[in-house]
C-alpha positions as CSV (number, residue, x, y, z in Angstrom):
1,M,-2.5,-43.4,18.1
2,K,0.3,-41.9,20.1
3,T,-0.3,-39.3,22.8
4,L,2.2,-36.5,23.1
5,K,3.3,-35.5,26.6
6,S,4.0,-31.9,27.3
7,T,7.5,-31.2,28.6
8,G,6.8,-27.6,29.6
9,K,6.0,-24.3,28.0
10,L,8.1,-22.6,25.3
11,S,9.1,-19.1,26.3
12,L,10.6,-17.0,23.6
13,K,11.9,-14.6,26.2
14,K,14.2,-17.5,27.4
15,E,14.9,-18.8,23.9
16,L,15.8,-15.6,22.1
17,S,18.4,-12.9,22.8
18,R,17.3,-9.4,23.6
19,N,18.3,-8.2,20.1
20,E,16.3,-11.1,18.5
21,Q,13.3,-10.1,20.5
22,K,13.7,-6.5,19.4
23,E,13.8,-7.6,15.7
24,I,10.6,-9.5,16.1
25,R,8.9,-6.5,17.6
26,G,10.3,-4.2,14.9
27,G,12.5,-2.2,17.2
28,A,15.9,-3.2,15.9
29,S,18.0,-0.3,14.8
30,G,18.5,-0.4,11.0
31,T,15.2,-2.2,10.4
32,Q,13.3,-0.3,7.8
33,T,9.7,-0.4,6.5
34,Y,9.3,-0.6,2.7
35,C,6.3,0.9,0.9
36,D,5.4,0.7,-2.8
37,G,4.6,4.3,-3.3
38,V,1.3,3.8,-5.2
39,G,-0.5,7.1,-5.1
40,G,2.5,8.8,-3.4
41,T,6.2,8.6,-2.9
42,P,7.9,5.2,-2.3
43,F,9.5,4.8,1.1
44,P,12.4,4.7,2.0
45,N,13.7,7.4,-0.3
46,S,17.2,8.9,-0.3
47,G,18.1,10.1,3.1
48,S,15.3,8.3,5.0
49,T,16.1,7.4,8.6
50,A,15.3,3.8,9.7
51,I,11.9,3.8,11.4
52,G,11.8,0.1,12.4
53,C,9.0,-2.2,11.1
54,Q,5.8,-0.2,11.0
55,P,3.4,-1.7,8.4
56,A,0.7,1.0,9.2
57,Y,3.2,3.8,8.4
58,C,2.9,3.4,4.6
59,T,-0.8,4.3,4.1
60,S,-0.9,6.8,7.0
61,A,2.1,8.7,5.5
62,G,0.9,8.6,1.9
63,H,3.6,6.2,0.7
64,G,1.2,3.6,-0.8
65,H,1.0,0.1,0.5
66,F,3.2,-1.8,2.9
67,L,5.6,-4.2,1.1
68,Y,8.0,-5.7,3.7
69,C,10.4,-4.9,6.5
70,A,14.2,-5.6,6.3
């Protein structure tokens, strides 16, 4: 059996650009949360402003269940 040697720690802060880090955290402009609208109105709807990726938004705002962020 081969033993792997550690060559150091991976730091996403060093590996990813600032914009890529924002996308992962859901803060990129233009990123939108999509909700299914079950029991309410789907989101986004016409004229919605991008709110970033906020999975908890759907149920708290009455827009049903979280679907995805894009």
